[in-house]
Each structure stands twice: as structure tokens, then as C-alpha cells.
ROMAR-673272 format. One record per residue (C-alpha): residue in one letter; x, z, y. Coordinates in nm, 2 decimals, always signed. Example, Ala and Ser with C-alpha at 12.3 -4.5 7.8 and 13.67 -1.06 7.14 Angstrom:
+------+--------+--------+--------+
| code |     xx |     zz |     yy |
+------+--------+--------+--------+
|    A |  +1.23 |  +0.78 |  -0.45 |
|    S |  +1.37 |  +0.71 |  -0.11 |
+------+--------+--------+--------+
This chain:
+------+--------+--------+--------+
| code |     xx |     zz |     yy |
+------+--------+--------+--------+
|    M |  +0.01 |  +0.01 |  -0.01 |
|    A |  +0.12 |  -0.07 |  +0.35 |
|    S |  +0.21 |  +0.20 |  +0.56 |
|    S |  -0.03 |  +0.08 |  +0.87 |
|    G |  -0.31 |  +0.00 |  +0.62 |
|    R |  -0.37 |  -0.28 |  +0.84 |
|    P |  -0.35 |  -0.55 |  +0.57 |
|    M |  -0.58 |  -0.38 |  +0.33 |
|    V |  -0.83 |  -0.38 |  +0.62 |
|    D |  -0.82 |  -0.76 |  +0.66 |
|    L |  -0.82 |  -0.84 |  +0.30 |
|    L |  -1.18 |  -0.63 |  +0.24 |
|    R |  -1.28 |  -0.81 |  +0.56 |
|    D |  -1.18 |  -1.16 |  +0.39 |
|    V |  -1.36 |  -1.04 |  +0.07 |
|    A |  -1.66 |  -0.93 |  +0.26 |
|    D |  -1.64 |  -1.28 |  +0.46 |
|    Q |  -1.63 |  -1.49 |  +0.15 |
|    L |  -1.92 |  -1.31 |  -0.02 |
|    E |  -2.15 |  -1.34 |  +0.27 |
|    R |  -2.07 |  -1.71 |  +0.28 |
|    T |  -2.11 |  -1.76 |  -0.09 |
|    E |  -2.45 |  -1.57 |  -0.06 |
|    V |  -2.55 |  -1.78 |  +0.23 |
|    S |  -2.46 |  -2.15 |  +0.05 |
|    R |  -2.65 |  -2.00 |  -0.22 |
|    L |  -2.96 |  -1.92 |  -0.04 |
|    F |  -2.98 |  -2.21 |  +0.17 |
|    G |  -2.75 |  -2.46 |  +0.01 |
|    P |  -3.06 |  -2.70 |  -0.13 |
|    Y |  -3.16 |  -2.72 |  +0.22 |
|    A |  -2.84 |  -2.84 |  +0.39 |
|    R |  -2.83 |  -3.09 |  +0.15 |
|    G |  -3.12 |  -3.25 |  +0.31 |
|    G |  -3.30 |  -3.35 |  -0.01 |
|    R |  -3.01 |  -3.54 |  -0.16 |
|    R |  -2.91 |  -3.42 |  -0.55 |
|    L |  -2.59 |  -3.42 |  -0.61 |
|    T |  -2.52 |  -3.68 |  -0.86 |
|    M |  -2.35 |  -3.52 |  -1.20 |
|    R |  -2.14 |  -3.74 |  -1.45 |
|    R |  -2.34 |  -3.82 |  -1.73 |
|    S |  -2.20 |  -3.82 |  -2.07 |
|    T |  -2.14 |  -4.16 |  -2.26 |
|    A |  -2.33 |  -4.06 |  -2.54 |
|    A |  -2.67 |  -4.20 |  -2.58 |
|    P |  -2.95 |  -3.98 |  -2.45 |
|    V |  -3.16 |  -3.79 |  -2.65 |
|    Q |  -3.56 |  -3.85 |  -2.65 |
|    L |  -3.72 |  -3.52 |  -2.63 |
|    H |  -4.08 |  -3.68 |  -2.56 |
|    S |  -4.40 |  -3.49 |  -2.65 |
|    C |  -4.66 |  -3.66 |  -2.94 |
|    T |  -4.99 |  -3.52 |  -2.98 |
|    H |  -5.20 |  -3.65 |  -3.28 |
|    L |  -5.47 |  -3.52 |  -3.51 |
|    F |  -5.37 |  -3.42 |  -3.87 |
|    C |  -5.55 |  -3.29 |  -4.16 |
|    C |  -5.38 |  -3.11 |  -4.44 |
|    L |  -5.59 |  -3.14 |  -4.77 |
|    D |  -5.56 |  -2.92 |  -5.07 |
|    D |  -5.59 |  -3.15 |  -5.34 |
|    K |  -5.31 |  -3.37 |  -5.47 |
|    N |  -5.51 |  -3.63 |  -5.63 |
|    V |  -5.77 |  -3.64 |  -5.32 |
|    E |  -5.83 |  -4.04 |  -5.26 |
|    L |  -6.15 |  -3.97 |  -5.02 |
|    V |  -6.18 |  -3.83 |  -4.67 |
|    P |  -6.32 |  -3.46 |  -4.71 |
|    N |  -6.71 |  -3.39 |  -4.62 |
|    R |  -6.77 |  -3.11 |  -4.37 |
|    C |  -6.83 |  -2.87 |  -4.61 |
|    V |  -6.46 |  -2.91 |  -4.76 |
|    K |  -6.33 |  -2.97 |  -4.40 |
|    Q |  -6.46 |  -2.61 |  -4.35 |
|    R |  -6.33 |  -2.42 |  -4.66 |
|    L |  -5.99 |  -2.61 |  -4.58 |
|    A |  -6.04 |  -2.50 |  -4.22 |
|    A |  -6.08 |  -2.12 |  -4.36 |
|    A |  -5.76 |  -2.16 |  -4.58 |
|    G |  -5.57 |  -2.24 |  -4.26 |
|    L |  -5.56 |  -2.63 |  -4.33 |
|    G |  -5.78 |  -2.90 |  -4.26 |
|    E |  -5.79 |  -3.07 |  -3.91 |
|    K |  -5.55 |  -2.96 |  -3.65 |
|    R |  -5.46 |  -3.10 |  -3.31 |
|    L |  -5.07 |  -3.10 |  -3.30 |
|    T |  -4.81 |  -3.15 |  -3.03 |
|    F |  -4.47 |  -3.22 |  -3.15 |
|    Q |  -4.18 |  -3.19 |  -2.88 |
|    G |  -3.85 |  -3.27 |  -3.03 |
|    I |  -3.62 |  -3.56 |  -3.13 |
|    Q |  -3.90 |  -3.86 |  -3.23 |
|    T |  -3.68 |  -4.03 |  -3.51 |
|    N |  -3.57 |  -3.69 |  -3.69 |
|    P |  -3.75 |  -3.67 |  -4.02 |
|    E |  -3.62 |  -3.30 |  -4.09 |
|    E |  -3.75 |  -3.20 |  -3.77 |
|    F |  -4.10 |  -3.37 |  -3.81 |
|    R |  -4.11 |  -3.22 |  -4.16 |
|    E |  -4.05 |  -2.85 |  -4.04 |
|    F |  -4.27 |  -2.91 |  -3.76 |
|    L |  -4.55 |  -2.96 |  -4.02 |
|    L |  -4.47 |  -2.71 |  -4.23 |
|    A |  -4.48 |  -2.46 |  -3.98 |
|    A |  -4.80 |  -2.57 |  -3.89 |
|    Y |  -4.94 |  -2.58 |  -4.21 |
|    P |  -4.74 |  -2.30 |  -4.38 |
|    K |  -4.92 |  -2.31 |  -4.72 |
|    L |  -4.79 |  -2.71 |  -4.76 |
|    R |  -4.44 |  -2.54 |  -4.87 |
|    Q |  -4.64 |  -2.44 |  -5.23 |
|    G |  -4.72 |  -2.82 |  -5.27 |
|    G |  -4.36 |  -2.95 |  -5.38 |
|    G |  -4.33 |  -3.21 |  -5.10 |
|    F |  -4.62 |  -3.41 |  -4.95 |
|    E |  -4.71 |  -3.77 |  -4.82 |
|    L |  -4.93 |  -3.91 |  -4.53 |
|    L |  -5.23 |  -4.10 |  -4.55 |
|    K |  -5.44 |  -4.28 |  -4.34 |
|    I |  -5.86 |  -4.41 |  -4.37 |
|    S |  -5.82 |  -4.77 |  -4.52 |
|    G |  -5.96 |  -5.05 |  -4.32 |
|    T |  -6.25 |  -4.97 |  -4.08 |
|    T |  -6.38 |  -4.60 |  -3.95 |
|    R |  -6.66 |  -4.63 |  -4.18 |
|    S |  -6.45 |  -4.63 |  -4.46 |
|    R |  -6.40 |  -4.32 |  -4.67 |
|    E |  -6.07 |  -4.37 |  -4.87 |
|    L |  -5.74 |  -4.30 |  -4.79 |
|    V |  -5.46 |  -4.52 |  -4.87 |
|    L |  -5.12 |  -4.40 |  -4.83 |
|    I |  -4.88 |  -4.43 |  -4.53 |
|    P |  -4.56 |  -4.58 |  -4.66 |
|    C |  -4.28 |  -4.35 |  -4.64 |
|    P |  -3.95 |  -4.51 |  -4.47 |
|    N |  -3.61 |  -4.48 |  -4.64 |
|    D |  -3.51 |  -4.18 |  -4.41 |
|    G |  -3.88 |  -4.02 |  -4.44 |
|    Y |  -4.15 |  -3.98 |  -4.22 |
|    H |  -4.09 |  -3.92 |  -3.81 |
|    V |  -4.29 |  -3.99 |  -3.51 |
|    R |  -4.15 |  -4.31 |  -3.40 |
|    Y |  -4.23 |  -4.45 |  -3.72 |
|    L |  -4.59 |  -4.32 |  -3.69 |
|    K |  -4.60 |  -4.47 |  -3.35 |
|    E |  -4.51 |  -4.81 |  -3.44 |
|    P |  -4.80 |  -5.09 |  -3.44 |
|    Q |  -4.67 |  -5.21 |  -3.82 |
|    T |  -4.84 |  -4.86 |  -3.92 |
|    H |  -5.22 |  -4.92 |  -3.80 |
|    I |  -5.25 |  -4.56 |  -3.74 |
|    G |  -5.31 |  -4.56 |  -3.35 |
|    H |  -5.54 |  -4.25 |  -3.27 |
|    A |  -5.67 |  -4.23 |  -3.61 |
|    T |  -5.67 |  -3.87 |  -3.83 |
|    I |  -5.31 |  -3.87 |  -4.03 |
|    F |  -5.41 |  -3.69 |  -4.34 |
|    I |  -5.12 |  -3.47 |  -4.52 |
|    R |  -5.14 |  -3.48 |  -4.90 |
|    P |  -4.95 |  -3.25 |  -5.12 |
|    L |  -4.74 |  -3.43 |  -5.37 |
|    Q |  -4.68 |  -3.21 |  -5.69 |
|    R |  -4.93 |  -2.90 |  -5.68 |
|    N |  -5.25 |  -2.81 |  -5.53 |
|    L |  -5.26 |  -2.58 |  -5.23 |
|    N |  -5.45 |  -2.24 |  -5.27 |
|    L |  -5.75 |  -2.24 |  -5.07 |
|    D |  -5.81 |  -1.83 |  -5.04 |
|    P |  -5.88 |  -1.78 |  -4.65 |
|    V |  -5.59 |  -1.71 |  -4.45 |
|    I |  -5.77 |  -1.37 |  -4.32 |
|    F |  -5.79 |  -1.25 |  -4.68 |
|    H |  -5.48 |  -1.37 |  -4.78 |
|    Y |  -5.27 |  -1.19 |  -4.51 |
|    C |  -5.51 |  -0.85 |  -4.58 |
|    S |  -5.44 |  -0.87 |  -4.93 |
|    L |  -5.03 |  -0.89 |  -4.86 |
|    L |  -5.11 |  -0.57 |  -4.60 |
|    K |  -5.27 |  -0.41 |  -4.88 |
|    N |  -5.01 |  -0.43 |  -5.19 |
|    A |  -4.74 |  -0.35 |  -4.94 |
|    D |  -4.92 |  -0.01 |  -4.86 |
|    Y |  -4.91 |  +0.09 |  -5.21 |
|    E |  -4.55 |  +0.00 |  -5.30 |
+------+--------+--------+--------+
């Protein structure tokens, strides 16, 4: 420490002035630019598409079903946590794994089915027959489902389990029984 103590006072004053300038520029910096944005250097990598996509899905319980479910069946499916849901996917539209996990999160019981396939109504809207939407080599993804050659448009996409039928126990009772069993252990 210097004998006069003067350099320490100057140093503290300089630090205080710098803190004040930093705070003023933080608070009023956007106004000083006059609406211009700072240009940041972009990476050379291709931009990742993270658009959202909303569509109506209907998860079926039977691995062999070939017809659109009627109103009563749709009510049973809904009670079991399956059935029709309007889902919004937000993520990379060309990533099949992300799309698969998105559907499994929306329909947890679908994990029991040993995989799934997507279907659509064949031909006209009055038809009740379901036809398979061909699966691309890399798996289903949003961009593929939006392509014109799939002929889906705004039609409901049906999800059918591949290997096993899904449990139709109502979701409420299913979770209550899990809680009840946990109390006795």
C-alpha cells in the first residue's frame, strides 16, 4: 500500500466509474443502437428446422384393426389414454427418433405394443377402411408425413401397435391401482 493512500482512492474511483458505465450501457444500450441489431457471425452448419406441426392422431389398441373405430370404441380408447388427440410436435422435423419419442410420450401405453405403424383412411372421407402409410427406411418423421405424395393432408393419422394389443384399462384406475399396490409394499 502506498504511503499517501492516494493511488488506492484513484483505483476505487476508476472501478466505480467502470461499474457505472457498464450498468448504464446494459440498461440503455438497446436504445443507443437506434433499432439496429448487432450482426453476429453465423456458423457454416446448415440451420436446424425447429418448426411446430399440429396434427390429429388416433392411437388404436388392436394390432389387427383395419377399420376406423366407431364412437363407442373411441370413447373406450379415450378413457384408456389412447384415442384421438391433437398433438403439436416441436423439434427437428426430419428426425425419426425424436418423432417416435414424441408419440410415445403422448401415448405411454404404446410402449407395450412392440412398435407401431401409421395408417390413414383409404380413398374418400366416407371410407372406414384404414391403409398403411409406408414407412421410409429411416422411420416416420414429420416432414415425410407432410409430403404431398403421402396424401395425408389434414386427415387423422391412426397409430396401430405392431406386436401386442394395448391395455384398455382406464388411465385413472390404472394409476390408482399402482398407488394402492405401492401402499402395501
